[in-house]
N, CA, C, O and the ligand as a Tripos MOL2 file, in Angstrom:
@<TRIPOS>MOLECULE
protein
  305   303    77     0     0
PROTEIN
NO_CHARGES

@<TRIPOS>ATOM
      1 N           0.8710   -1.2340   -0.0180 N.3       1 MET1
      2 CA         -0.0580    0.0050    0.0320 C.3       1 MET1
      3 C           0.9400    1.2010    0.0110 C.2       1 MET1
      4 O           2.0280    1.2010    0.5870 O.2       1 MET1
      5 N           0.4230    2.2210   -0.7300 N.am      2 LYS2
      6 CA          1.2440    3.4980   -0.7620 C.3       2 LYS2
      7 C           0.2850    4.6820   -0.9310 C.2       2 LYS2
      8 O          -0.9290    4.4800   -0.9380 O.2       2 LYS2
      9 N           0.7810    5.8760   -1.0620 N.am      3 GLU3
     10 CA          0.0240    7.0670   -1.0300 C.3       3 GLU3
     11 C          -0.2130    7.4030   -2.5870 C.2       3 GLU3
     12 O           0.6780    7.2380   -3.4210 O.2       3 GLU3
     13 N          -1.4440    7.8710   -2.8890 N.am      4 CYS4
     14 CA         -1.7140    8.3470   -4.1700 C.3       4 CYS4
     15 C          -0.9370    9.5650   -4.5590 C.2       4 CYS4
     16 O          -0.9040   10.5110   -3.7700 O.2       4 CYS4
     17 N          -0.3040    9.6280   -5.7110 N.am      5 TYR5
     18 CA          0.4620   10.7170   -6.1210 C.3       5 TYR5
     19 C          -0.4150   12.0250   -6.4010 C.2       5 TYR5
     20 O           0.0200   13.1700   -6.2750 O.2       5 TYR5
     21 N          -1.6480   11.7090   -6.7790 N.am      6 PHE6
     22 CA         -2.6160   12.9030   -7.1300 C.3       6 PHE6
     23 C          -3.3420   13.3710   -5.9830 C.2       6 PHE6
     24 O          -3.3690   14.5810   -5.7620 O.2       6 PHE6
     25 N          -3.9850   12.4940   -5.1610 N.am      7 CYS7
     26 CA         -4.8970   13.0480   -4.2270 C.3       7 CYS7
     27 C          -4.4330   12.6240   -2.7580 C.2       7 CYS7
     28 O          -5.1140   12.9470   -1.7840 O.2       7 CYS7
     29 N          -3.3540   11.9540   -2.6420 N.am      8 LYS8
     30 CA         -2.7860   11.6060   -1.3450 C.3       8 LYS8
     31 C          -3.7160   10.6030   -0.6080 C.2       8 LYS8
     32 O          -3.6050   10.4160    0.6030 O.2       8 LYS8
     33 N          -4.6650    9.9430   -1.3970 N.am      9 GLY9
     34 CA         -5.4230    8.9390   -0.8330 C.3       9 GLY9
     35 C          -4.5950    7.6940   -0.6480 C.2       9 GLY9
     36 O          -3.4050    7.6670   -0.9600 O.2       9 GLY9
     37 N          -5.3030    6.5570   -0.0860 N.am     10 THR10
     38 CA         -4.5110    5.3440    0.0150 C.3      10 THR10
     39 C          -4.8340    4.5160   -1.1990 C.2      10 THR10
     40 O          -5.8560    4.7380   -1.8490 O.2      10 THR10
     41 N          -3.9470    3.5270   -1.5290 N.am     11 THR11
     42 CA         -4.1000    2.6190   -2.5520 C.3      11 THR11
     43 C          -4.3220    1.2350   -1.9840 C.2      11 THR11
     44 O          -3.8510    0.8940   -0.8990 O.2      11 THR11
     45 N          -5.1080    0.3920   -2.8100 N.am     12 GLU12
     46 CA         -5.2090   -0.9450   -2.3580 C.3      12 GLU12
     47 C          -5.0130   -1.8310   -3.7130 C.2      12 GLU12
     48 O          -5.2350   -1.3770   -4.8350 O.2      12 GLU12
     49 N          -4.6290   -2.9690   -3.4900 N.am     13 VAL13
     50 CA         -4.4970   -3.8530   -4.6780 C.3      13 VAL13
     51 C          -5.7960   -4.4830   -5.0010 C.2      13 VAL13
     52 O          -6.4580   -5.0940   -4.1630 O.2      13 VAL13
     53 N          -6.1610   -4.3110   -6.2910 N.am     14 LYS14
     54 CA         -7.3830   -4.8100   -6.7390 C.3      14 LYS14
     55 C          -7.1320   -5.6180   -8.1120 C.2      14 LYS14
     56 O          -6.2670   -5.2420   -8.9040 O.2      14 LYS14
     57 N          -7.8520   -6.6270   -8.3230 N.am     15 LYS15
     58 CA         -7.6620   -7.2690   -9.6100 C.3      15 LYS15
     59 C          -8.6820   -6.7010  -10.6130 C.2      15 LYS15
     60 O          -9.8980   -6.7640  -10.4330 O.2      15 LYS15
     61 N          -8.1170   -6.1660  -11.6380 N.am     16 ILE16
     62 CA         -8.8720   -5.5160  -12.6940 C.3      16 ILE16
     63 C          -8.6060   -6.0260  -14.0100 C.2      16 ILE16
     64 O          -7.6170   -6.7340  -14.2040 O.2      16 ILE16
     65 N          -9.4470   -5.7120  -14.9790 N.am     17 ASP17
     66 CA         -9.1970   -6.0850  -16.3730 C.3      17 ASP17
     67 C          -8.4930   -4.8690  -16.9830 C.2      17 ASP17
     68 O          -9.0160   -3.7570  -16.9160 O.2      17 ASP17
     69 N          -7.3270   -5.0690  -17.5690 N.am     18 VAL18
     70 CA         -6.5110   -4.0290  -18.1890 C.3      18 VAL18
     71 C          -6.7350   -4.1280  -19.6750 C.2      18 VAL18
     72 O          -6.5230   -5.1900  -20.2590 O.2      18 VAL18
     73 N          -7.1770   -2.9960  -20.3330 N.am     19 ASP19
     74 CA         -7.1640   -2.9400  -21.7560 C.3      19 ASP19
     75 C          -6.2610   -1.9670  -22.2940 C.2      19 ASP19
     76 O          -6.1480   -0.8830  -21.7230 O.2      19 ASP19
     77 N          -5.5710   -2.2430  -23.3840 N.am     20 PHE20
     78 CA         -4.5950   -1.4370  -24.0020 C.3      20 PHE20
     79 C          -4.4070   -1.8420  -25.4470 C.2      20 PHE20
     80 O          -4.7820   -2.9120  -25.9250 O.2      20 PHE20
     81 N          -3.8250   -0.9320  -26.0490 N.am     21 ARG21
     82 CA         -3.5150   -1.2470  -27.4870 C.3      21 ARG21
     83 C          -1.9920   -1.6570  -27.7430 C.2      21 ARG21
     84 O          -1.0100   -1.1540  -27.1990 O.2      21 ARG21
     85 N          -2.0120   -2.6280  -28.6430 N.am     22 TRP22
     86 CA         -0.6690   -3.2280  -28.7650 C.3      22 TRP22
     87 C          -0.6080   -3.4270  -30.3270 C.2      22 TRP22
     88 O          -1.3860   -4.1930  -30.8960 O.2      22 TRP22
     89 N           0.3610   -2.6950  -30.9970 N.am     23 GLU23
     90 CA          0.4240   -2.7640  -32.3720 C.3      23 GLU23
     91 C          -0.9170   -2.7710  -33.1540 C.2      23 GLU23
     92 O          -1.1660   -3.5640  -34.0620 O.2      23 GLU23
     93 N          -1.7200   -1.8420  -32.7220 N.am     24 GLY24
     94 CA         -2.8840   -1.5250  -33.4040 C.3      24 GLY24
     95 C          -4.1080   -2.5040  -33.0250 C.2      24 GLY24
     96 O          -5.2260   -2.3640  -33.5190 O.2      24 GLY24
     97 N          -3.7970   -3.4550  -32.1470 N.am     25 LYS25
     98 CA         -4.8280   -4.4250  -31.7270 C.3      25 LYS25
     99 C          -5.2520   -4.0370  -30.2590 C.2      25 LYS25
    100 O          -4.4240   -3.5790  -29.4720 O.2      25 LYS25
    101 N          -6.4750   -4.2220  -29.9460 N.am     26 LEU26
    102 CA         -6.9780   -3.9130  -28.6090 C.3      26 LEU26
    103 C          -6.8080   -5.3230  -27.8210 C.2      26 LEU26
    104 O          -7.3720   -6.3550  -28.1850 O.2      26 LEU26
    105 N          -6.0580   -5.2400  -26.8300 N.am     27 LEU27
    106 CA         -5.8610   -6.4100  -25.9810 C.3      27 LEU27
    107 C          -6.5220   -6.1100  -24.5120 C.2      27 LEU27
    108 O          -6.4670   -4.9970  -23.9890 O.2      27 LEU27
    109 N          -7.1230   -7.1930  -23.9440 N.am     28 VAL28
    110 CA         -7.6040   -7.1810  -22.6350 C.3      28 VAL28
    111 C          -6.9050   -8.2800  -21.8610 C.2      28 VAL28
    112 O          -6.8760   -9.4410  -22.2690 O.2      28 VAL28
    113 N          -6.3300   -7.8720  -20.7080 N.am     29 ILE29
    114 CA         -5.7450   -8.8360  -19.7630 C.3      29 ILE29
    115 C          -6.6900   -8.8670  -18.5430 C.2      29 ILE29
    116 O          -6.9510   -7.8350  -17.9260 O.2      29 ILE29
    117 N          -7.1540   -9.9690  -18.2370 N.am     30 LYS30
    118 CA         -8.0210  -10.0750  -17.0580 C.3      30 LYS30
    119 C          -7.3510  -10.3070  -15.6590 C.2      30 LYS30
    120 O          -6.3180  -10.9700  -15.5700 O.2      30 LYS30
    121 N          -7.9250   -9.7800  -14.6350 N.am     31 ASP31
    122 CA         -7.5190  -10.0790  -13.2990 C.3      31 ASP31
    123 C          -6.0470   -9.7210  -13.0500 C.2      31 ASP31
    124 O          -5.2900  -10.5140  -12.4890 O.2      31 ASP31
    125 N          -5.6540   -8.5060  -13.4820 N.am     32 VAL32
    126 CA         -4.3360   -7.9970  -13.1780 C.3      32 VAL32
    127 C          -4.3430   -7.3690  -11.8400 C.2      32 VAL32
    128 O          -5.1360   -6.4610  -11.5890 O.2      32 VAL32
    129 N          -3.4940   -7.8110  -10.9670 N.am     33 PRO33
    130 CA         -3.4670   -7.1410   -9.6350 C.3      33 PRO33
    131 C          -2.7110   -5.7760   -9.7610 C.2      33 PRO33
    132 O          -1.5130   -5.7150  -10.0380 O.2      33 PRO33
    133 N          -3.4730   -4.7310   -9.5440 N.am     34 VAL34
    134 CA         -2.9840   -3.3850   -9.7510 C.3      34 VAL34
    135 C          -3.3420   -2.6250   -8.5200 C.2      34 VAL34
    136 O          -4.3940   -2.8430   -7.9190 O.2      34 VAL34
    137 N          -2.3970   -1.6570   -8.1110 N.am     35 GLU35
    138 CA         -2.7730   -0.7480   -6.9090 C.3      35 GLU35
    139 C          -3.7520    0.3320   -7.4960 C.2      35 GLU35
    140 O          -3.4790    1.0140   -8.4830 O.2      35 GLU35
    141 N          -4.8400    0.4080   -6.8340 N.am     36 VAL36
    142 CA         -5.8210    1.3750   -7.2020 C.3      36 VAL36
    143 C          -6.0200    2.3360   -6.0310 C.2      36 VAL36
    144 O          -6.0790    1.8700   -4.8930 O.2      36 VAL36
    145 N          -6.1260    3.6190   -6.2370 N.am     37 CYS37
    146 CA         -6.4090    4.6280   -5.3570 C.3      37 CYS37
    147 C          -7.9130    4.5470   -4.9400 C.2      37 CYS37
    148 O          -8.8040    4.6490   -5.7820 O.2      37 CYS37
    149 N          -8.1610    4.3600   -3.6180 N.am     38 THR38
    150 CA         -9.5290    4.2240   -3.0550 C.3      38 THR38
    151 C         -10.2590    5.5330   -3.1700 C.2      38 THR38
    152 O         -11.4860    5.5560   -3.0650 O.2      38 THR38
    153 N          -9.5260    6.6690   -3.3910 N.am     39 GLN39
    154 CA        -10.3020    7.9430   -3.4550 C.3      39 GLN39
    155 C         -10.5850    8.4050   -4.9560 C.2      39 GLN39
    156 O         -11.7130    8.7410   -5.3160 O.2      39 GLN39
    157 N          -9.4930    8.3960   -5.7940 N.am     40 CYS40
    158 CA         -9.6980    8.9460   -7.1410 C.3      40 CYS40
    159 C          -9.7120    7.8480   -8.1770 C.2      40 CYS40
    160 O         -10.1310    8.1090   -9.3050 O.2      40 CYS40
    161 N          -9.2810    6.6270   -7.8710 N.am     41 GLY41
    162 CA         -9.3920    5.5980   -8.9050 C.3      41 GLY41
    163 C          -8.0920    5.4880   -9.7390 C.2      41 GLY41
    164 O          -7.9870    4.6220  -10.6080 O.2      41 GLY41
    165 N          -7.1590    6.3220   -9.4850 N.am     42 GLU42
    166 CA         -5.9750    6.2820  -10.2510 C.3      42 GLU42
    167 C          -5.2830    4.9270  -10.1080 C.2      42 GLU42
    168 O          -5.1860    4.4390   -8.9820 O.2      42 GLU42
    169 N          -4.8020    4.2940  -11.1620 N.am     43 LYS43
    170 CA         -4.0970    3.0130  -11.1280 C.3      43 LYS43
    171 C          -2.6200    3.0880  -11.1910 C.2      43 LYS43
    172 O          -2.0730    3.9390  -11.8920 O.2      43 LYS43
    173 N          -1.9570    2.2370  -10.4920 N.am     44 TYR44
    174 CA         -0.4840    2.1990  -10.5840 C.3      44 TYR44
    175 C          -0.0410    0.8260  -10.7020 C.2      44 TYR44
    176 O          -0.3110   -0.0950   -9.9310 O.2      44 TYR44
    177 N           0.6930    0.7860  -11.7900 N.am     45 TYR45
    178 CA          1.2290   -0.5230  -12.2600 C.3      45 TYR45
    179 C           2.6490   -0.6560  -11.7550 C.2      45 TYR45
    180 O           3.4770    0.2060  -12.0480 O.2      45 TYR45
    181 N           2.9550   -1.6750  -11.0270 N.am     46 SER46
    182 CA          4.3550   -1.8660  -10.6150 C.3      46 SER46
    183 C           5.1470   -2.2960  -11.7840 C.2      46 SER46
    184 O           4.5980   -2.8590  -12.7300 O.2      46 SER46
    185 N           6.5560   -2.0280  -11.7580 N.am     47 ALA47
    186 CA          7.4310   -2.4650  -12.8660 C.3      47 ALA47
    187 C           7.1650   -3.9600  -13.1590 C.2      47 ALA47
    188 O           7.0280   -4.3110  -14.3300 O.2      47 ALA47
    189 N           7.0970   -4.7370  -12.2860 N.am     48 GLU48
    190 CA          6.8150   -6.1860  -12.3280 C.3      48 GLU48
    191 C           5.5910   -6.4460  -13.2120 C.2      48 GLU48
    192 O           5.6370   -7.2420  -14.1500 O.2      48 GLU48
    193 N           4.4870   -5.7450  -12.8810 N.am     49 ILE49
    194 CA          3.2290   -6.0240  -13.5850 C.3      49 ILE49
    195 C           3.3240   -5.5910  -14.9850 C.2      49 ILE49
    196 O           2.8970   -6.3030  -15.8940 O.2      49 ILE49
    197 N           3.9280   -4.3270  -15.2110 N.am     50 SER50
    198 CA          4.0220   -3.7960  -16.5520 C.3      50 SER50
    199 C           4.8420   -4.7020  -17.4780 C.2      50 SER50
    200 O           4.5580   -4.8260  -18.6690 O.2      50 SER50
    201 N           5.9410   -5.3750  -16.8480 N.am     51 LYS51
    202 CA          6.7980   -6.1710  -17.5190 C.3      51 LYS51
    203 C           5.9430   -7.4720  -18.0120 C.2      51 LYS51
    204 O           6.0040   -7.9210  -19.1570 O.2      51 LYS51
    205 N           5.1650   -7.9850  -17.0000 N.am     52 LYS52
    206 CA          4.3620   -9.1760  -17.2880 C.3      52 LYS52
    207 C           3.3500   -8.8860  -18.4290 C.2      52 LYS52
    208 O           3.0780   -9.6930  -19.3170 O.2      52 LYS52
    209 N           2.8540   -7.7120  -18.3130 N.am     53 ILE53
    210 CA          1.7840   -7.3460  -19.3750 C.3      53 ILE53
    211 C           2.4410   -7.2180  -20.7520 C.2      53 ILE53
    212 O           1.8590   -7.6230  -21.7580 O.2      53 ILE53
    213 N           3.6700   -6.6460  -20.7990 N.am     54 ASP54
    214 CA          4.3770   -6.5520  -22.0200 C.3      54 ASP54
    215 C           4.6690   -7.9880  -22.5870 C.2      54 ASP54
    216 O           4.5500   -8.2480  -23.7850 O.2      54 ASP54
    217 N           5.0320   -8.8380  -21.7030 N.am     55 GLU55
    218 CA          5.4250  -10.2120  -22.0460 C.3      55 GLU55
    219 C           4.2590  -10.9390  -22.6310 C.2      55 GLU55
    220 O           4.3550  -11.5960  -23.6670 O.2      55 GLU55
    221 N           3.0410  -10.7930  -21.8740 N.am     56 LEU56
    222 CA          1.7750  -11.3920  -22.3860 C.3      56 LEU56
    223 C           1.4170  -10.8350  -23.6670 C.2      56 LEU56
    224 O           0.9900  -11.5900  -24.5410 O.2      56 LEU56
    225 N           1.5580   -9.4670  -23.9000 N.am     57 ALA57
    226 CA          1.1660   -8.9200  -25.1350 C.3      57 ALA57
    227 C           2.0790   -9.3940  -26.3560 C.2      57 ALA57
    228 O           1.6310   -9.4870  -27.4990 O.2      57 ALA57
    229 N           3.4050   -9.6880  -26.0110 N.am     58 GLN58
    230 CA          4.2190  -10.1840  -27.0930 C.3      58 GLN58
    231 C           4.2050  -11.6030  -27.3470 C.2      58 GLN58
    232 O           4.6960  -12.0900  -28.3650 O.2      58 GLN58
    233 N           3.6370  -12.2850  -26.4180 N.am     59 SER59
    234 CA          3.7980  -13.8090  -26.5210 C.3      59 SER59
    235 C           2.7320  -14.1480  -27.5470 C.2      59 SER59
    236 O           1.7970  -13.3950  -27.8190 O.2      59 SER59
    237 N           2.9420  -15.3420  -28.0970 N.am     60 SER60
    238 CA          1.9900  -15.8870  -29.0710 C.3      60 SER60
    239 C           0.9490  -16.7940  -28.4500 C.2      60 SER60
    240 O           0.3110  -17.6310  -29.0900 O.2      60 SER60
    241 N           0.8240  -16.5530  -27.0950 N.am     61 ARG61
    242 CA         -0.1000  -17.4230  -26.4450 C.3      61 ARG61
    243 C          -1.5130  -17.2030  -26.9400 C.2      61 ARG61
    244 O          -1.9390  -16.0630  -27.1260 O.2      61 ARG61
    245 N          -2.2480  -18.2930  -27.1570 N.am     62 LYS62
    246 CA         -3.5920  -18.2510  -27.5600 C.3      62 LYS62
    247 C          -4.5280  -17.5150  -26.4890 C.2      62 LYS62
    248 O          -4.5330  -17.8430  -25.3020 O.2      62 LYS62
    249 N          -5.2390  -16.5930  -26.9680 N.am     63 PRO63
    250 CA         -6.1320  -15.9190  -26.0120 C.3      63 PRO63
    251 C          -7.1640  -16.8040  -25.4510 C.2      63 PRO63
    252 O          -7.5770  -17.7260  -26.1540 O.2      63 PRO63
    253 N          -7.6450  -16.6240  -24.2180 N.am     64 GLU64
    254 CA         -8.7320  -17.4600  -23.5700 C.3      64 GLU64
    255 C         -10.0150  -17.2630  -24.4400 C.2      64 GLU64
    256 O         -10.7740  -18.1880  -24.7310 O.2      64 GLU64
    257 N         -10.1760  -16.0000  -24.8150 N.am     65 LYS65
    258 CA        -11.3550  -15.7820  -25.6550 C.3      65 LYS65
    259 C         -11.1720  -14.5440  -26.4310 C.2      65 LYS65
    260 O         -10.3900  -13.6860  -26.0200 O.2      65 LYS65
    261 N         -11.8550  -14.3830  -27.5550 N.am     66 VAL66
    262 CA        -11.7150  -13.1820  -28.3480 C.3      66 VAL66
    263 C         -13.0790  -12.4400  -28.3560 C.2      66 VAL66
    264 O         -14.1180  -13.0360  -28.6400 O.2      66 VAL66
    265 N         -13.0450  -11.1540  -28.0440 N.am     67 LEU67
    266 CA        -14.2910  -10.3910  -27.8340 C.3      67 LEU67
    267 C         -14.4530   -9.6150  -29.1480 C.2      67 LEU67
    268 O         -13.4500   -9.2760  -29.7770 O.2      67 LEU67
    269 N         -15.5970   -9.3460  -29.5480 N.am     68 GLU68
    270 CA        -15.8630   -8.4770  -30.6490 C.3      68 GLU68
    271 C         -16.0370   -7.0690  -29.9800 C.2      68 GLU68
    272 O         -16.7780   -6.8910  -29.0130 O.2      68 GLU68
    273 N         -15.2550   -6.0340  -30.6070 N.am     69 VAL69
    274 CA        -15.3430   -4.8100  -30.0750 C.3      69 VAL69
    275 C         -16.0120   -3.7710  -31.0260 C.2      69 VAL69
    276 O         -15.4670   -3.4140  -32.0700 O.2      69 VAL69
    277 N         -17.2270   -3.3040  -30.6060 N.am     70 PRO70
    278 CA        -17.8260   -2.2220  -31.5450 C.3      70 PRO70
    279 C         -16.9360   -1.0290  -31.6800 C.2      70 PRO70
    280 O         -16.3350   -0.5710  -30.7080 O.2      70 PRO70
    281 N         -16.8520   -0.5490  -32.8260 N.am     71 VAL71
    282 CA        -16.0550    0.6990  -33.1420 C.3      71 VAL71
    283 C         -17.0830    1.6130  -33.7810 C.2      71 VAL71
    284 O         -17.6570    1.2880  -34.8210 O.2      71 VAL71
    285 N         -17.3070    2.7280  -33.1690 N.am     72 LEU72
    286 CA        -18.3170    3.6570  -33.8000 C.3      72 LEU72
    287 C         -17.4600    4.9070  -34.2300 C.2      72 LEU72
    288 O         -16.4710    5.2600  -33.5880 O.2      72 LEU72
    289 N         -17.8740    5.5050  -35.2750 N.am     73 GLU73
    290 CA        -17.2800    6.7230  -35.7630 C.3      73 GLU73
    291 C         -18.0060    7.9770  -35.1280 C.2      73 GLU73
    292 O         -19.2310    8.0810  -35.1890 O.2      73 GLU73
    293 N         -17.3540    8.7510  -34.6290 N.am     74 PHE74
    294 CA        -17.9430    9.9200  -33.8970 C.3      74 PHE74
    295 C         -18.7450   10.8470  -34.9150 C.2      74 PHE74
    296 O         -19.8950   11.2270  -34.6960 O.2      74 PHE74
    297 N         -18.0850   11.1350  -35.9340 N.am     75 SER75
    298 CA        -18.7080   12.2150  -36.8630 C.3      75 SER75
    299 C         -19.5610   11.5860  -38.0140 C.2      75 SER75
    300 O         -19.3190   11.7280  -39.2130 O.2      75 SER75
    301 N         -20.6710   10.8180  -37.4370 N.am     76 ARG76
    302 CA        -21.4650   10.2990  -38.4720 C.3      76 ARG76
    303 C         -22.9120   10.6160  -38.0940 C.2      76 ARG76
    304 O         -23.8330   10.2710  -38.8350 O.2      76 ARG76
    305 ZN         -5.9030    9.2410   -5.6650 Zn       77 ZN77
@<TRIPOS>BOND
     1     1     2 1
     2     2     3 1
     3     3     4 2
     4     3     5 am
     5     5     6 1
     6     6     7 1
     7     7     8 2
     8     7     9 am
     9     9    10 1
    10    10    11 1
    11    11    12 2
    12    11    13 am
    13    13    14 1
    14    14    15 1
    15    15    16 2
    16    15    17 am
    17    17    18 1
    18    18    19 1
    19    19    20 2
    20    19    21 am
    21    21    22 1
    22    22    23 1
    23    23    24 2
    24    23    25 am
    25    25    26 1
    26    26    27 1
    27    27    28 2
    28    27    29 am
    29    29    30 1
    30    30    31 1
    31    31    32 2
    32    31    33 am
    33    33    34 1
    34    34    35 1
    35    35    36 2
    36    35    37 am
    37    37    38 1
    38    38    39 1
    39    39    40 2
    40    39    41 am
    41    41    42 1
    42    42    43 1
    43    43    44 2
    44    43    45 am
    45    45    46 1
    46    46    47 1
    47    47    48 2
    48    47    49 am
    49    49    50 1
    50    50    51 1
    51    51    52 2
    52    51    53 am
    53    53    54 1
    54    54    55 1
    55    55    56 2
    56    55    57 am
    57    57    58 1
    58    58    59 1
    59    59    60 2
    60    59    61 am
    61    61    62 1
    62    62    63 1
    63    63    64 2
    64    63    65 am
    65    65    66 1
    66    66    67 1
    67    67    68 2
    68    67    69 am
    69    69    70 1
    70    70    71 1
    71    71    72 2
    72    71    73 am
    73    73    74 1
    74    74    75 1
    75    75    76 2
    76    75    77 am
    77    77    78 1
    78    78    79 1
    79    79    80 2
    80    79    81 am
    81    81    82 1
    82    82    83 1
    83    83    84 2
    84    83    85 am
    85    85    86 1
    86    86    87 1
    87    87    88 2
    88    87    89 am
    89    89    90 1
    90    90    91 1
    91    91    92 2
    92    91    93 am
    93    93    94 1
    94    94    95 1
    95    95    96 2
    96    95    97 am
    97    97    98 1
    98    98    99 1
    99    99   100 2
   100    99   101 am
   101   101   102 1
   102   102   103 1
   103   103   104 2
   104   103   105 am
   105   105   106 1
   106   106   107 1
   107   107   108 2
   108   107   109 am
   109   109   110 1
   110   110   111 1
   111   111   112 2
   112   111   113 am
   113   113   114 1
   114   114   115 1
   115   115   116 2
   116   115   117 am
   117   117   118 1
   118   118   119 1
   119   119   120 2
   120   119   121 am
   121   121   122 1
   122   122   123 1
   123   123   124 2
   124   123   125 am
   125   125   126 1
   126   126   127 1
   127   127   128 2
   128   127   129 am
   129   129   130 1
   130   130   131 1
   131   131   132 2
   132   131   133 am
   133   133   134 1
   134   134   135 1
   135   135   136 2
   136   135   137 am
   137   137   138 1
   138   138   139 1
   139   139   140 2
   140   139   141 am
   141   141   142 1
   142   142   143 1
   143   143   144 2
   144   143   145 am
   145   145   146 1
   146   146   147 1
   147   147   148 2
   148   147   149 am
   149   149   150 1
   150   150   151 1
   151   151   152 2
   152   151   153 am
   153   153   154 1
   154   154   155 1
   155   155   156 2
   156   155   157 am
   157   157   158 1
   158   158   159 1
   159   159   160 2
   160   159   161 am
   161   161   162 1
   162   162   163 1
   163   163   164 2
   164   163   165 am
   165   165   166 1
   166   166   167 1
   167   167   168 2
   168   167   169 am
   169   169   170 1
   170   170   171 1
   171   171   172 2
   172   171   173 am
   173   173   174 1
   174   174   175 1
   175   175   176 2
   176   175   177 am
   177   177   178 1
   178   178   179 1
   179   179   180 2
   180   179   181 am
   181   181   182 1
   182   182   183 1
   183   183   184 2
   184   183   185 am
   185   185   186 1
   186   186   187 1
   187   187   188 2
   188   187   189 am
   189   189   190 1
   190   190   191 1
   191   191   192 2
   192   191   193 am
   193   193   194 1
   194   194   195 1
   195   195   196 2
   196   195   197 am
   197   197   198 1
   198   198   199 1
   199   199   200 2
   200   199   201 am
   201   201   202 1
   202   202   203 1
   203   203   204 2
   204   203   205 am
   205   205   206 1
   206   206   207 1
   207   207   208 2
   208   207   209 am
   209   209   210 1
   210   210   211 1
   211   211   212 2
   212   211   213 am
   213   213   214 1
   214   214   215 1
   215   215   216 2
   216   215   217 am
   217   217   218 1
   218   218   219 1
   219   219   220 2
   220   219   221 am
   221   221   222 1
   222   222   223 1
   223   223   224 2
   224   223   225 am
   225   225   226 1
   226   226   227 1
   227   227   228 2
   228   227   229 am
   229   229   230 1
   230   230   231 1
   231   231   232 2
   232   231   233 am
   233   233   234 1
   234   234   235 1
   235   235   236 2
   236   235   237 am
   237   237   238 1
   238   238   239 1
   239   239   240 2
   240   239   241 am
   241   241   242 1
   242   242   243 1
   243   243   244 2
   244   243   245 am
   245   245   246 1
   246   246   247 1
   247   247   248 2
   248   247   249 am
   249   249   250 1
   250   250   251 1
   251   251   252 2
   252   251   253 am
   253   253   254 1
   254   254   255 1
   255   255   256 2
   256   255   257 am
   257   257   258 1
   258   258   259 1
   259   259   260 2
   260   259   261 am
   261   261   262 1
   262   262   263 1
   263   263   264 2
   264   263   265 am
   265   265   266 1
   266   266   267 1
   267   267   268 2
   268   267   269 am
   269   269   270 1
   270   270   271 1
   271   271   272 2
   272   271   273 am
   273   273   274 1
   274   274   275 1
   275   275   276 2
   276   275   277 am
   277   277   278 1
   278   278   279 1
   279   279   280 2
   280   279   281 am
   281   281   282 1
   282   282   283 1
   283   283   284 2
   284   283   285 am
   285   285   286 1
   286   286   287 1
   287   287   288 2
   288   287   289 am
   289   289   290 1
   290   290   291 1
   291   291   292 2
   292   291   293 am
   293   293   294 1
   294   294   295 1
   295   295   296 2
   296   295   297 am
   297   297   298 1
   298   298   299 1
   299   299   300 2
   300   299   301 am
   301   301   302 1
   302   302   303 1
   303   303   304 2
@<TRIPOS>SUBSTRUCTURE
     1 MET1         2 RESIDUE 1 A MET
     2 LYS2         6 RESIDUE 1 A LYS
     3 GLU3        10 RESIDUE 1 A GLU
     4 CYS4        14 RESIDUE 1 A CYS
     5 TYR5        18 RESIDUE 1 A TYR
     6 PHE6        22 RESIDUE 1 A PHE
     7 CYS7        26 RESIDUE 1 A CYS
     8 LYS8        30 RESIDUE 1 A LYS
     9 GLY9        34 RESIDUE 1 A GLY
    10 THR10       38 RESIDUE 1 A THR
    11 THR11       42 RESIDUE 1 A THR
    12 GLU12       46 RESIDUE 1 A GLU
    13 VAL13       50 RESIDUE 1 A VAL
    14 LYS14       54 RESIDUE 1 A LYS
    15 LYS15       58 RESIDUE 1 A LYS
    16 ILE16       62 RESIDUE 1 A ILE
    17 ASP17       66 RESIDUE 1 A ASP
    18 VAL18       70 RESIDUE 1 A VAL
    19 ASP19       74 RESIDUE 1 A ASP
    20 PHE20       78 RESIDUE 1 A PHE
    21 ARG21       82 RESIDUE 1 A ARG
    22 TRP22       86 RESIDUE 1 A TRP
    23 GLU23       90 RESIDUE 1 A GLU
    24 GLY24       94 RESIDUE 1 A GLY
    25 LYS25       98 RESIDUE 1 A LYS
    26 LEU26      102 RESIDUE 1 A LEU
    27 LEU27      106 RESIDUE 1 A LEU
    28 VAL28      110 RESIDUE 1 A VAL
    29 ILE29      114 RESIDUE 1 A ILE
    30 LYS30      118 RESIDUE 1 A LYS
    31 ASP31      122 RESIDUE 1 A ASP
    32 VAL32      126 RESIDUE 1 A VAL
    33 PRO33      130 RESIDUE 1 A PRO
    34 VAL34      134 RESIDUE 1 A VAL
    35 GLU35      138 RESIDUE 1 A GLU
    36 VAL36      142 RESIDUE 1 A VAL
    37 CYS37      146 RESIDUE 1 A CYS
    38 THR38      150 RESIDUE 1 A THR
    39 GLN39      154 RESIDUE 1 A GLN
    40 CYS40      158 RESIDUE 1 A CYS
    41 GLY41      162 RESIDUE 1 A GLY
    42 GLU42      166 RESIDUE 1 A GLU
    43 LYS43      170 RESIDUE 1 A LYS
    44 TYR44      174 RESIDUE 1 A TYR
    45 TYR45      178 RESIDUE 1 A TYR
    46 SER46      182 RESIDUE 1 A SER
    47 ALA47      186 RESIDUE 1 A ALA
    48 GLU48      190 RESIDUE 1 A GLU
    49 ILE49      194 RESIDUE 1 A ILE
    50 SER50      198 RESIDUE 1 A SER
    51 LYS51      202 RESIDUE 1 A LYS
    52 LYS52      206 RESIDUE 1 A LYS
    53 ILE53      210 RESIDUE 1 A ILE
    54 ASP54      214 RESIDUE 1 A ASP
    55 GLU55      218 RESIDUE 1 A GLU
    56 LEU56      222 RESIDUE 1 A LEU
    57 ALA57      226 RESIDUE 1 A ALA
    58 GLN58      230 RESIDUE 1 A GLN
    59 SER59      234 RESIDUE 1 A SER
    60 SER60      238 RESIDUE 1 A SER
    61 ARG61      242 RESIDUE 1 A ARG
    62 LYS62      246 RESIDUE 1 A LYS
    63 PRO63      250 RESIDUE 1 A PRO
    64 GLU64      254 RESIDUE 1 A GLU
    65 LYS65      258 RESIDUE 1 A LYS
    66 VAL66      262 RESIDUE 1 A VAL
    67 LEU67      266 RESIDUE 1 A LEU
    68 GLU68      270 RESIDUE 1 A GLU
    69 VAL69      274 RESIDUE 1 A VAL
    70 PRO70      278 RESIDUE 1 A PRO
    71 VAL71      282 RESIDUE 1 A VAL
    72 LEU72      286 RESIDUE 1 A LEU
    73 GLU73      290 RESIDUE 1 A GLU
    74 PHE74      294 RESIDUE 1 A PHE
    75 SER75      298 RESIDUE 1 A SER
    76 ARG76      302 RESIDUE 1 A ARG
    77 ZN77       305 GROUP 0 **** ****
């Protein structure tokens, strides 16, 4: 547990789904243990977690499941 950089609130470890783009593809990694501020919701990824996420993104591991993601164009 540590202090939030933004609001000085306390953080706690929560398992969340992390979504991010990797080489133009949207990836979701489930149940990532991340420190989350209990006040403002800011997320903190430890170096270890970021490394693991990078490894997963680069691995050719078969995804547990593939979701269809709706993409809408704003100016239509
Ligand atoms: Zn905060």
